[in-house]
N, C-alpha and C positions, 0 to 999 in steps of 0.2 A: 504494500500500500504506500506508494510513493506520492505524497502530496504535502504541500506546505501548509500544515495546520497552524492557525494562529489563535492564541488565547490571551486575553487581557487579564492579568493577575489583579484581583480585587485589592483596592487601596484604602477604602473607607466603608462606613456603614451603608451608604447608598449602593456601593458596588456589591457588597455581600447580600443585601436584600435582593438585588437584581439577579445575582448568581443562584441563590437558593430558590428563588421563585422559578427560575428557568429549570433548575434540577427537578423541582417538584413536577412541573409540567412534562419534563422528559420522562420521569417515572410513570406518569399516567399514560403517556403515549406508548412506552415500552410494554406496559402491562396490558393495554387494550389491543394493540396491533401486533406486538411481537415483531416478526420479520416480514409482515405483509406490507412492505415498503410502499408499494403503489397506492394502497388504500390509506396508509398513514399520510402520504403526500396530499391526497385529496382533502382530508380533514384539516391537516395542519396548515396547508397553504391558504385555507379560508381564514385561519387565525393570523397567519403571516401578512396577509393583505390588509389587515385592520390598522396596525400602528402607523403606517405611512399616510393613510387617509385621515386618521384622527389628528395626527401631528401636523399634517399639511393644512387641514382645515383650521385648527387652532392658531397656527402661525399666520395663516391668511387673515384671520379676524384680528389678531394682535397687530399685524402690519397696518390694517385699516384704522384701528383705534388710535395707534400711536403715530400714524402718518409717517412711517419710516420704512426704509428698505429692509428686505428680509435676508439679505446676503445669499440669495439663491436657494435657501432652504426649502421653500414651498414647492418649487418645481421638482427638486431632488426627491422630496418625500412623496409627492404624488406619482412621480415616475416609478418609485419603489413599489407603491401600492399597485400600480398597473402591471408592473413586471411580475409581482407575486400572483396577481389575478390570472395572468397568462400561464403561469406554472399550473394553476388549478385547472384551467381550460384544457391544458395538455394532458394532465394525468387523469382527467375524467374519461378521456378516450382510451387510456391504457388500462386503468384499474376497474372501470365500470362499477361505480359505487352502488352499494345495496340501499334498500329503502331505509334500513336502520342508520346507515352512515349518512344519508341525506338528512334524516331527522337530527342526527348528532351535529351536523354542520350548522343547522338552524339554531339549535340550542347553544352550542359553543360560541357561535358568532354573536348571538344576543348577549350572552354573559360577558364575553371578553371585550366587546365594543364598549359597553357601559363601564366596565372595570377600568379599561385602559384610558378612557376619556377622563374619568375622575382622577386616576393616578397622574395623568399628564398635567392636569390643572394644578395638582399639588407639587409634583416634582418632574419636570421635563428631563432633567439630568438622569434620574433613576430610570425613566422610561426608555431613553435612548440606550442606556447601558443594558437594559433588559433585551432590547432588540439586538444589540451587539452579541449578547450571549445566546439568544435564540438562534441567530445565524451561525454562530460557532457550532451549535448542535446540529443545525441543518446540514452544514458541510460534513459533519461526521456521519449523519444518517444517509446522505446521498452517496458518500464513499462506501458505506456498508452495502447499500443497494447496488452500487456498481460492482462490487465484489461478488454479490449473489448472481448477477447476470454473467459476469466473466467466468464464474465457476460452473455455469450451466444450470444452477438451481432455480433460476428465473429465466423464462424464455426471452430471448433478445428479439422482440417483435419489431415490426416496421414502425418507424417514427410516424406519429399522426401528421396529417397534412398541415394542421394549424401550427405545429412545432417547426416543420420544415420552412414554412413561410415566415414565421416570426423571427427565427434565428438564422435564416438564410442557410439552412443545412442542405446538403446534397440530396437529390431525389431518392437516393437509395439509403438514406440515413436510418439507423436503427435505434433501439432504446438506449443502448450504451452512449450514443452520441447525444441524445437528449439529456441524459443524466449528467453528463460532463458539462454541458452548457448551463444547465440549471445550477449545478454546484458552483460554477464560476460566478453566476449571478448572486448566489447567497454569500459567497466570500466577499463580493463587492459591497453588498448591503452591510455585512459585518463590519468592514473597515469604515464605511461612511458613518455608521451610527456611533462607533467608538470615537471617531474623529469629532462628531457633533458634541460628545461629552467633553472632549478636550477643549473645544471652542467655548462651551459654557463655563468650564472651569477657569479659562483665561479671562473671560468677561467678568466673572465673579471676583477673581483676584484683582483685576484692574479697578473694579468698583470699590473693593475694600481698601485698596491703596489710596484711592481718591478721597474716601471718607476719612482715612487716617491723616492725610495731608490737610484737609479742611479742619479737622479737630485740632491739629497742631497750630494752625493759623489762628483759630478762635482762642486757644489758650495763650498764645503769644500776645494777641490783641488785649486780652483780659488782664494779663500781667502788666502791660504798659500802662493801662488805665489805673 
């Protein structure tokens, strides 16, 4: 399994909350789906498509309220949501979700959308770290899925037409090719969301320094009086 896995080591309480929340969801996915990776992808991609849409929407509204630029965040987040949706559209053709899994999608999406919405209002930093850790696990899962196909335990079926068109794959592309491009997408989302956290930390650090400078100026003025 030769692949460049990346993991952000947790540094504070926010990171640990994000990591253990992700591990909890990973446990649920492993318990329910085991090695049925195609069906796992169908359900989990409906979850993965939520954060980008929620964060994009909330940053859009914040930009309108504050009448300031968004530093390109909104488009990046909405593009992420659309990309995850295309993952779902692809794996629907491969895994053929059951009625139970379709019901599970509705249930999980309803719960997770509202939960993530509230969490993002409270701590955007934690939420982007969660997505970063989500995507780390997605890379692991798709690598395991790839191994199953390469070892012949899962049939290397023809890539769906929607995947061939979306990723500009060759006309004879197979499931292996689809998994590889999806894994690259997830690795990209992983890095973007961890970088978003870095940006937020830099902004917070700058604001704290600004406050400290102003407090010193006030103290000096008061002493002169």
